N, C-alpha and C positions, 0 to 999 in steps of 0.2 A: 380603571378597567376598560379602556379602550383596546390596550395592547392586545390582551388574550385574543380578543374577539378580531382584530384584524389578522395575527397570525393564525387563528383556526380556519379562516376563510381562504388559504393559500395552497394548502397541501395540492388539491388535485391538478389545478393549474400548474404547479410547482413540477410535479410528478411527470406530466406532457412535455416540460421543457426540459429534462434530464437531469442529470447528476450534478450540474453547476448549480441548476437551480435549487437543488435537493441541498447543496452545500451553504447556499446564500440563505434559505430558509433555515437550516440548523444554525449558522452564526446569527442571523438576526434574532434567534430567540434565546440564543445563548448571551448575547449582547443585552439582551430585553431583560433577563434574569438577573444578569451580572450587575446592570446598572440599579435595579430594584433593591438587589442584594446590598451594594454599597451604599444606597440612600438609607437602609433600614438598619444598617450593621449586621446584616443576617448572614454571616459566612457559610452556613449551609446551602444556600441559594447560590452562591457564586461558585461553591463546590462543586454543586451539581451542574453548572453551567459548563465548568471546567472539562469534568469527565466526558459530557455530552459532545462537547467541541472537539477534544482529542481522538475519541472515538469515531467521529463522523469523518473529520478530516483525514486521520491516520487510515480508516478504510479506505477512502476515496483514493488518496493517493498510493495505499499499497495495491488497489486494484489496478491503476494505471500502471505501476513498476511492473506487476505480474504479467500484463498484455504485453509489454515490451521485453520480455524475457529475464527480469531481474526479480531478486527476491521480494516480496511483499513487505518484508520488515524493514526494508529500505525506504519503502515510502512512508511507513509509520514514523521512522526517525526524521524524514524531511517533513513530515507534517508538522513534527513539534519545533523543528527548525523554523519551517514556515511561519508558526505561530508566535514563534518567539520574537527576539531583540534583533535578530539578523534580517527579517524581511517585513513582519507585520510591525514591529517595535520601530521600522523606518519609515514604512509607509504610513502608517496609521498608528503613532504611538498611543494617543488616548484610548485607541478601542483596545490594542494589546494590554495596555495597563488596567482598563476596567474588568478585562475578563480574566487576568493573571496580575492582581495587584501584588504587591511589594509585601504585604502585611505579615509579620512572621505567622500568625494563627492559619493563615490560607495556605502557607508553604508547607507548614508542619502535615496538613489534612492530605495532600498531595505526596508528601514525602513518605506519609504512611501507607499508601496505594502503593507508592513506588516501591518500598521495601517488601511488603508482600507479595508484589510482583515478581521481584527478583527472587524470592524462594520458589513460586508457582514455575516461573520459567526454567530454574534448576531443576525442578521437579520433573518436568516434561522432558528436559534433556536426557536427564538419568533415565527416565521411562523408555526412551529412544535407543539408550546404550546396550548394545548386543554384546555380551559377554563371550558368546559361543563363537560369534564372527571373529573376537580378537584371539581367542584359543585356537582357532582353525589358521591363520595366517599369522600366528604369533611371532615367529623368528623374524620375519620381514617387518612387522608393524612396530615391534619393539626397537629394532635398530632406526628405523626411520624416526619414531617418536622421540627417541632419545637425542637424535642428531638434529630433529625438528625444532626440537625446545632448547637444546643447548645454544646452537650456534645464534639464533636470535635473541637469547636470554644474554649472551654474552656482547651482543651488539647494544642490546637496550640499556645493559647495566655500563658498559663504556659511555654510551651517551648522556647516561644520567651524571656521570663522573664529570664530563665536560660542560654540562649544561650550563648557562649563567644563572647566577643567584636570583635575577629578578624573576625567573620562572619555578624557583623552589618555594614550597609553602614555609618551610623552616630551614634554613640553609644550615644549622647545626646538625639535620638529620637527612643530609645528602644521600647517606647510605641508604635509609629507608626508601627515599624517594627513585634511588637508583635500581634497588631492588624490585620494587613495584614496575618501574619501567620497563625492565627486563622482563618481567612476567606478562606485561601487557603486550609486548612485541612478540612473545613466543607462543600465543594460545591461538587456536583457530576454532572457527565455527562450525561444528559438527553438523549443524542444522542445514545451513546452505551448501556444504559439500554434499552430505548425502542428498539432499534437494535434486542438484545437478546431476549428481552420479545415477540417481533414479530417473531421472527425465531421460538421461542418455542411455537407458538402457542396460548399464553396466553395472547393476547392483548385484548379480551373482557371477559376474566375470572376474576372474583372480584379480586384476588390476582396481576394479572397483572396490572389491571386498578389502584389499589393502590399503586403499585409500581413507576408507570409512574406519576401519579398524584404527589406523595411525590416527584419525583425527579423533576417537574415541580416547585414545591413548593419551593424546596430548591434552586435550580436555581435562581429562580425570588427573594427569601430572599437574595441570595449571592450577586447580581449583585446590589441589592437598598444597601449592605452593602459597597461594593467595591466602588460604586459611593461617598457614605457617607464618605470613608476614604481618596478618592482622593482629594474631598473637604478639607479636614483637613491637607491633606500633602501640598496643595497649599496654605492653610493659613500659613502654618510654625510652627504653634504653636497647640496644642490642650488644648483648653480653652472652659469654657462653651458658650461663643459666637458663636465660630467657628462651635462647634457640633450643636448648635441650629439653625445655618444659612445652614447646610447642610442637616439636618433633615427636617426642614421646607421647603426648596427648593425642595428637592425630593417627599415629601409629596404632595405639591401643584401640582408639573408637574404629578405625579401620577392620582392624583384627574381629573386633567384637562383632561389627556389623556382618562380616561376610561369614561367620560362623552361627553361633546361636540365633543372631540378630535376624538373620535369613528367616530360619524357620519360625521365629515370633511373627514377623511380618508376614508369613504365609499363613499362619495360623489364624491371625486378626480378622484377615482379610475373607477367609474362607469362614470364620466364625459369623462374622457380621453380614456374608452373603447368605448362610445357611439360617440365620436365625430371626432377622429383621424383617419387618413385613412393610414397612414405610418405604417412600419414595426414595432412592439413590444414598442408601445406608453405605455402599462401599465407597464412594466418592466421598462422603464425611469421614470415614476411618482412614482413608488415603491422606486427606489434609491433616487428621490428628496426627498421624504416624509422622508426617512431615515435620509438622509442630514440633513435636516432641525430640526428633531428631536433630533438628535444627537448635532448638534450646539445650541439648546435651551437647554439641559443638561449641555453643557458646558459654558454657560453664565450663569447658576444659580449657577455654582460652583461645580458641579460634574461630572463623568468621562461621555464620550461621549457613551461608551458601554451601559449605562441604556436607553438612547434616542434610539439607534438602537435596543436593543431588546423589548423596549414596541413597536416601531414602526413594527417590526415584528408579534408582537402578534395582533395589530390590523389589520394589513394587511391580516393575515391569517384567521379573523374574517369575513372579506369582504365578500359576497355571490357573488360578481362580478368575484374573484379569481378562473378563471377556471382551469382544472387539466394541460391544455396545458404551460398556462402562466406560473403556477407554477414550471413546468418542465423545462422550457426553463431558469428561472431563477436559478433553483437548479441548472441545468447544469453548466451555467457559474462560479458558486461558487465552485461547487466540481471538476469541471475541471481544472480551473486554480487558483483562490485564496486559496482554501484549500492547496494544496499540496505545494504551493509556500509559504503561511504562516507559516505552520507546518515546513516545510523544513527550513525557517530561524530560526523559533523556535530551531531547531535540531542543526541548525550553532552555535548558542549561548551557546549551552550547552557543556563543556570542560570536558569530562570523565576521563581525564587525571589525574585530580586532585584525581580521587580515590586512586591512587596511594599511597597517604597519609592515612596511617592507622586509623589515628583519625577522618579525612573526610569521610572514609569509613564506619568507625563504627557509626559514627553520621548519615550516609545517612540510615544505617540498623535501627537505632533507630528512625529518623523520619518515615519510612515507617510502622514501628511497631506501634507507637503512633498513626499515620494516621488510620490505619487498626482498631486498638482497638476502638480509638474514634467513627469511623463513623459505626462501627460494633455494639458498645455497644448503641450508641444514637438511632440508628435505631431499634436494638432489645427491647429496652425499649419503645421507641414510639408506636412500634408495640404490646406491651404487654397492653399499654395504650389505643390503639385503637380498640381493641376488637379482634385481630388476635389469631390464635393457636401458640404453640411454633414451629410448623412445618414451619407456614407461617411467621412468624416472623425472624425465621433462613434464609429462602429464601429471605425475605426483607432485611434483614442484609448484606447479599452476594451481592445483587445487588446494595444497595447504595454504595459500597466501590468502585465501579470504578469512576477514576477520569479524566481520558482519555482528549480530546481536551479541555473541560472546564477548567480543571487544567494548560494547557499551556499556554492558552488564560489568566487565573490570574496571572502566572506566569511573562509571558511577561510585563501586566501591570505593574506589582510590580517591573522589573526590570527598565521599561522606566521612572517611577516616582520616582526613588531611595529609594523605601522602601525594596529593595532585593539587596545584593551582587552577583557578578558572581557566587559563589561558592554555595551560597544559592539558586540561581536559578537552578544551575545544581542538587541539592539536591531534590528540587520540581520536577523537570522535570523527574528524576529518579524515584521519587515516584510515579508519574503519570503514568509511563510505567509499573512499576511492579503490580499496585494495578489493572490496567486496563486490562492486559493480565492474571491475575490470576481470574477476574470477571466471565468471560464468563463460563469455565468448573464448576465453583462453582454454579452458577446460576442454569445452566443446571441441575447439579445433586440434587439441593435442589428443583427447581420447579416439578422434576419428582416422589418426595416423597408427594407431595400437591395432596390430594384425591378430588374429585369433587362431590359435594353436590347436592342433587335431586333438591332442589330448582333452585340453578345455573343452572344446567343442563336444566330445562325447558326455564329459561331465555335467555341461549344462543341457545337455539332452536328456540324462538322466534324473537330473533335479527337477526338469520339465515335467516327466513322466511322475516322479514322486510328488509333485507339488497337485497334480492332478487326482492324487490317490484318496481313499477314503481312511482307510486306520492312520496313515502319517499325518490328517490333521484331526485326529481326535484327542481332546484334552482331559475331558472328564466323562467317565462313565457312570450309570445309575443301575444298580444290579438289584431288581427285584425278586428275590427268591422265598421259599419257605424253607423248614428244615428237612426237606424228603430227598432221597439221593439224587434225584432230577436237579432240585435245587443245588445240592453241592457239585454235582456234574455242570450246572452252568457256573458255577461260581469257580471252578477250575478253568473253564474255557475263558471265562472274563479274564481272569489273573494271567492266563497265557497271552492272550491279546493285550493286554495292559502292559506286561512285562517287557514288551517289544520295545516301547517308548516310554516309559515311566509315565503312564497314564493315570491318574487319581480314579480310585473306586468309593462309590457310596454305597453302601450295602445296606438295603431297607429289607429288614426281615418280615416275612409276612406269615408268621406261624400264628395259628390260633391260640387266643389267651386262655380258652376254656381247655386246651388239650396238654399244655404246659404252663408250668408256674415258677413264678419268683425265680429262685438260684438254679434250678436246671434250665429255664429260658436263655438266662445270662449265658451257661455253660455251651449252649448250642450255637449262640450268637457269636462265640469266640471260637468256636470251632470253623463257623462261616468265612469269619475275618481269616484264620489260620489257613484255612483252603486256600483262599483267595493268594495270600503273600507267599505260601510254598509253591504255588503254580508260577508266580512272577518270579520266584526265585530260580525254580527249573528252567523258564525263559532265558535267565540270565547264564546259567551254566550253558544251556544250549549255544547261544548265541557266542560265548567266548570273546576273542577279539581284545585287542589291548586297551581301548576305550574304556571309563568307568561306567557302568550302567546306571541309567538314572533310577532310583530308588522307587517303589512305587508304593503311595499313602493311600491307606485302606482305612475308611470311616464307618463306623457302625451307625445309623441314625434309627433311634428308636420313636415309635409313635402310638398312637392310641385311636387313630380315627381309622375306617373302613379301607379295606384295600385300595380301591377307585381312588378314593379321596386323598389317599394318603400319597399315594403314586404321581396324583395331578398336583399336590401341592408340592411336592419335592422336585418334579420336574419342572418348575416354574424358575428354579434357583439355577437353571442354566447346565444343561448337561448334552454331550454330542450323540450319545447312543444309550438307550434303555436293552438292556439284556433281562430277560424274563425267563426263571425256571421255578415251576411249581409242579407239584405232584400230581394233580389233576390237569392234564395237557391235552391228551387225545380222546374223543370220544367217536361214535360211529358214524357221524354226522359232520366231522370236521373238529374245530377247537372246542374245549370246555369254556363254559360260561365264565370260570374264573380269570381265564387268559384273554377273553374277550373284553372283561372289565377293564383289565388292567392295560390292554392295548388302547381302549376308548380314551383312558386317561390322557395320553400324548400324542401329539401330533408332530412326529418326527422320525428319526431314524429309528429302527424297533429289530432286536433280534430275539428270536423266541427260541427257547431249546427244548427239544422232547428226546430224551433219552431213550435207551433200550437195550436189554440183555446185559452184558458185562459193565456197561458203562453206567449202570445203576446199581449191579451188584458190587463193584469195585470203581466209584465214582472219580477216586482221585489218581488209581494206580492203572487203569485199563489203557491198553494202546489205542493209537487213533491212525485209520487208515482211511485218508480223505476223500472223498468224491465231489465235485463240485461242477453241476451242470452251466454251460455257457452259452449263450445265445448272440453277445454282442451288444445288448443294450446295457445302459448305466446301471440297473439294478443287479444286471449278471456279473458286470464287471466289479461293482461294489463286493458282492458276495465272494468274486475270487481273491479280492485283495483279502477279505477276513480270511478266507481258508489259507493262504499263502501265509498271513502271519502267524495263523495258529500252526501251520507245519514247522516255519521255520522256529517258533518257539519249543515245537516238542521233538525237533530236529527229525522230521518225517517227510515223505515225499507226498505229492498229491495227483490225482488223476483228474484230469480236464475233458469233459464229454460233452459232445456236440452232437446233435440229433440233424442230419440231413434229409430233405426230400428231393424227390425225382420228378422230372416232367415225363411226358410220353412222347415219343416220336417216331412215326410211322408203325405205332402198335407197340413200341419196346419203350421200356423204362430207362432214362439216362439223365445223369446231370449235367446242366450246362456249364460253360466255362465261367460265366458270372457267378453261379452258384458254388463252383469250386473255388474260385477265387477267393470270396466271400468267407468261405469255409476256412480256407489257409491264413487269411488276414485274422479271424478271430482267435484262431489256434494259437498263431505267431504272438498276437498281442499277449495271451494269457502266460505264454512260455516266456517272454520277455520280461513280463514283471515278475514271474518266480524267479528267473536268473539274476534279476537285480537285488535278489536276497538271499540267493545261493540255495535256492529249494529248487530240489528234480521234480520234472514234470512228466508225466506219461499223458499221453493223448490218445482218444479213442472217439470214432465216430460211428454211429449206428445210424442207418439210411431206412428210410420208408417204414417207420413204426412210429407208435405215438409215444410223445417225450415221456409220460409216466412208466411206460413199459421199457423204454430204453435204460431209464434210470435205474430201476427195478432189477433189469438182465443184467446189467455192469455191475450191482451191488452183489449179486448172487455169483456171477462168474468170477469176479475179482477179489470177493472176500471184503469189501469195503464196511466199516462200520460207523463212517460220520459222513452224511450228505450236508453240505454247506449249499443252499441255493437261497438265489436273488429272487426275490418276490415283489409285487405291488400288491397294496390294498386295494380292494373293491368295495365301491359304495354299497351299504345296506347296515341293518342292525346288528348281523352278527361278524365277527372277523372271518373274513373269506378273502384267499389269495389265489383263487383262480381254480380250474377244475386240476390241472397237472399237479399243482401243490395239495389239494385235497385228497388226490389219488394216492399220491406219495406217503401222505401223511396218514392215510388209512392203511396202506398195504405193506410199507417197508419195515422189514425187521431191524433196519439200521438206527442208529440215532440220528437226528434233524435238527439244523439252525437254520429257519426261516430268517434271512436278513432283507428287512422291507424298508421302503424308502418312506 
């Protein structure tokens, strides 16, 4: 019992000594646990020591690689190599065998973690796959990916056919090994390619999008090919019937997944998010979806990695997948499964075989053939895709990185018997060499690609959209009653949602004693139909060749008091709460019903107060929109909402600015700086509207109270809807300031208060 006491006395000193001391402490603890486990025959203790060692060493070496500009995953792979027979097995064989014994039950436990780690890594890869990006640059990405897969596949297949029998696991199945080797040489690492493109600031550049989209296509093609080859390996022979079965099964699975399967995944994630109150239910559902789809591909005779990859793609497209859920799942995978999996892969690579001159030369030949095939294929594809020589060269540099994807492929090949241990080590060596060479080559090549004028304009437009409010909305919560004002709020929410396919949840606030059973259900259906009708009107107004994204409308029934119901629902993750109730205005401000609803949520809020024609005909009345602007963030957010509604209803807007003048020599005049500020604010709103093809009229009122200017503009120009940016003020009652209070009390027009 003295060993734990000694270990527990060291941490503080080791932390002062730095990472090396921490690593030494971790290895010492792991060795102690492994020694005790081997003496007692307790494989679970050794298993725990193995996991601790792989996580610690992998994380430390990953940090080192990251600081020198290399992918951290390479450090994790090198950590396994260092702990395996290549380094630790040579320097200290007894320690290496103590931590990683050759007992079958110990290897089985690690293999179980490794197999599940493969599925999680493919899930993460799928979640990072952006199908919209592929569609944007589809033509170039398709030609690049086809050539980028075909040329290295042919090179790898030819290499397999010429390879000596000593490197083949089954000489009578040379064709299977050749097919697998061709696939291994043709695939790229989307994760590493995307990371370098992001680091260089090329994510939104034309070339950056093409590089990432091509890597996505190549990854997708590669996993389909691997799944088919796995099916052929299970069949034992390669005949037309086996090929047809694998190809047909894969095609049916993909078609089913991307049609009704997409809707099922979206429904399951949303249902879990909205109905479970325990911690992390969405992550559990995502893992269950991954497992079911992986088992499905297994039962149709192809590899489980295809199911996990497709599950990741579908999960990544779900609008309910909020950033914090994505980060939680990503943290689990990156912190535990990634260092363990790549560490295990490194353990399986025995670089001591490189002492054999023949194998060493063959490894160099494999690296050269793999690099030539990928470089030539990507360059040729870039030429056919319309890229310039410089762009095609940069593309070829990026596509040559195999990285983590290659290691996963090699691990699958080793487990299914398509690769020998020596061939596996050669492929891992090739993956390390090509991956470490790619970042500096791609950085150099991208730095030589000029920026065109059209691309510069597009980047500026996208930068403005990224700062927008409406463009970043994913879910709206619509809290309304069955009054005309509630229906008008539903109409505005539908128009807003229709601009980007934003999901809406309707939370009916009808009093139970005023309506009953069947009648209440009919009214809820009317609210839903009103929202859908407005969203469809948005689609018709926008026009264009692109297929508009459908708006998903959900009715959420409840039996709790209004404030409690809104607060409970808001916790499920919404970007904007839209409120429309009958009792909105009172003499001194907002009705207490509105105050209770607003107090239930800390976040973006839109309160609708309809009047006149909008209450008489909430779904058909015209919209003549006025938006007061001041240049601050809340004003800009309101302008964004006003522009979205105007675009959806095919109407113009009026931007109103209230200016003040100074006094000079007894005369009032506006200074040069004030005029420049006014012009800058108006120009910003006009440019925002122009980007969405919305006509904007500007108006400036001078030396008048802001609320009087707004009311005067409404009376003079006949505006019937004011969209006003406001900020909440502290206090028991909902209060947005004196200007908002005066407009609410005196305005004959409908008002939308957009509060931060």
